[in-house]
Structure formats: structure tokens, C-alpha cells
N, C-alpha and C positions, 0 to 999 in steps of 0.2 A: 447964579441963582439956585442951579440943579447937585452943584457941588453944598451951597450952604443948606438947601432941603435935608440931604443925606444926611449932611454932617448931626443939623439939628435930629433928624431919625434915631440916629444911630445913640447918640447923647440920651436923648430922651427914655430908648429902650435900656440901655444899660443901668441908668438909674433905677427903673421901674424892676428891673428885674432883680437890682442889688436890693431895693425895698423890700420885693416876694419873700425873695432868699431870707433876709431880717425878720420879718414874719413869720414865715414855716419854721426858723429854727427857735423862735424867742418861745413858743409854749412849751418845750422841753428844757430851753435854759436856766430856769428857774428850778430845775432838778440839779442833784448832784452825782452824775455817774461817774462811777470810779472804773478804771480799767487793771488794778490792781489787788489779785486776791489775800494777798498780806493785808494790804490795807483795809479792805472789805472788811475780812474778817478780825481783825483789830477793832475795827468801829462797830461791828456785830456786838465785839464781848463785850466791849465797855458798854454799849448802850441796850444790852439785851436784844435788840431786834435784828430779826432772823436775816439774811442775805437773799437779796430778789436778783435771782441769776439771770440775766438776758443773753440767749444765744442768739445772733444775726446775722443776716447778710448784708450790711446795710445799704453798701452801693448796689446790691445786682436785686434784691430779693424782695419782690412785690409785696408779698403778704406781711413781709418784716415792715416795710414803709407804711403799709396800710396800719398796723398794731401801732405807729408813732403816730402816727397821722389821726386815727380816730380813737385813740384811747391813751395813750402816754402823753399828749400834748393837752389833752382836755384835764379841766381844772380840778375836777372832782378827783382823778389818777395822783393828780401833784400834791394836792392836799392829803389821798390817803396816803402816799408813799412816804410822805415827808414825815407824816404821824409812826407809821407801821415797820417800814425795812429800810435797808442800805442797798442801794441800787449798786451792781456788779455789770458794767457792759462788757460781753464778751464777743468781739468782733470778729466776721470772717470774711473779710472784704474781696472785692475780687478787682477792683481799678488800682487799690494803694494797698503799700507796703508797710505793716506793721513792725514796731520794731523787733527784732528776734525774742527776744526775751518773752514779748507778749504774747506774740505766737505760740511759742511755744507752751505758755502758763495756756492759752485760750485753748489749744490742743490737748494738751493734759484733762482740763475740767471738761472737753466734749467727752473724751474717752471714756475718765471716769463714769460720768453720767449716761453713758452710752446715748448721746444725743445724734440722732440721724437727719435730723430735720429742722428747718427753719420759720419762724421765729418758734422757741422754745424757752419758756421760763419755768429755772427750777428755785423753790423757796427751800432754804436750808441755814441751819448755822456749820460753820467749820472751825476746826480748832487744827492748830500749827502744831506738826509732831515733833516731837523733842531730838529726835534723830536723823530730820532729815529736812528737808525743803519740802516734802509733801504735808497734807492735811486731811484729819479725818471729817469725814464729810456727811452730817446727819440729814438727810434729806426729807423734808415735809410734806411734799408736793409739787404737779408742772402743772403748768398753764400753757395753752397755744392762742392763737386766735380766736378769740370768743364765736363757736358756731351757733346759729340761731338766734343770733342779736338785731334788734331791729334796725335798721339802719339811721345811722347818725344818733346810736344809742349803746353804741359798744360797748363804752365806759361801763356802763352799771353792769352790764352780763359778765363780764370782764372781772370786774369787781366784786361781784358775787361770788363768783365763782375764787378769785381769791380771800375774801373773806373766808369761803368754806373750808378752804385749806389752813389759813392763820387759826380760826377755831380748832384745828388739832392742835396745838402750840398748847395753847390753854388748858386740853384735857390731859397732858403729858405731865 
């Protein structure tokens, strides 16, 4: 009897855990995050939309996880992002290893933009240099976790800040 109860408990636990994980991921799964700067640059050029480059420590940075849950998973951000930007995910994980090429790309971007903390978002345009694998970066502005936002409404403060940056593009 104890064995059946224990087995049933474990089964329910794993089913609930799996369901919770799927629900957590579903918020941002409708967004298309690119991990290749080359691909993001090509899409940006074709669409005329800037690149929204997210520098994150996805598996260890608490503020990165909060930004994901409190902003990126919200429908307001999802709708805004699909309409306005090309999403680029530049990850610096500690518990998983990225492919060497991706690690090199992310570190190069981090150095070029002088990113020292996470999460950091740069809104920019990038043009591939003809003579090398590098890019000419035209930065528009930077964002982080929305300071001073009302709890539960962080996405609105973030989008207000993002729209302020995006307005600079239209003036150029």
C-alpha cells in the first residue's frame, strides 16, 4: 500500500511539474528569439525593424528571470515585439554550455556594447562588414529591468521606456 501511494505521489508530482514548466514556457514561446546575430541582422535589414538584443544569464540571473516573467511573458510585450523588433537572445549561462560559435558571438557583442550587467537590452541596427565577419552597430538605446514599475505592471513601464527609445528612430 505504501509503495503504491509513493508511486502515485511521484507520478502526480512529475505530471504537475511538467505541466507547470510547459505553462511557464508558453508565455514567451510565441515569440521568435534568434540566437544568431547574422540571422537577426538579415531579418532586421529586410523588415526595417531594429534588433532587440537581450543580454541575459538565463539559468542563474534572478533579474533576468524576473524580466522574462514580468515583461516578456506578458501579452502586451509579445504584441509589441512582434510588431516592432527582431529579437536576439545573447545568453551567458553558467549551468549549460552553448556551442563555441555562439559563445564567441555573444562575448563579442558583450564587449562591443560594453555590457557589464544582466539583464541588459540594446535596441540597435547592425550591418555586416564587407571585409570581415564583424558588424557595424548603430545603437539606438538601452534598457534594463523597469525600475519604479508598479508590481504586476512591469510590462507597461518597460514598454514605455522601449517606445521612448523607438521614437528616436523615427526622428533620425
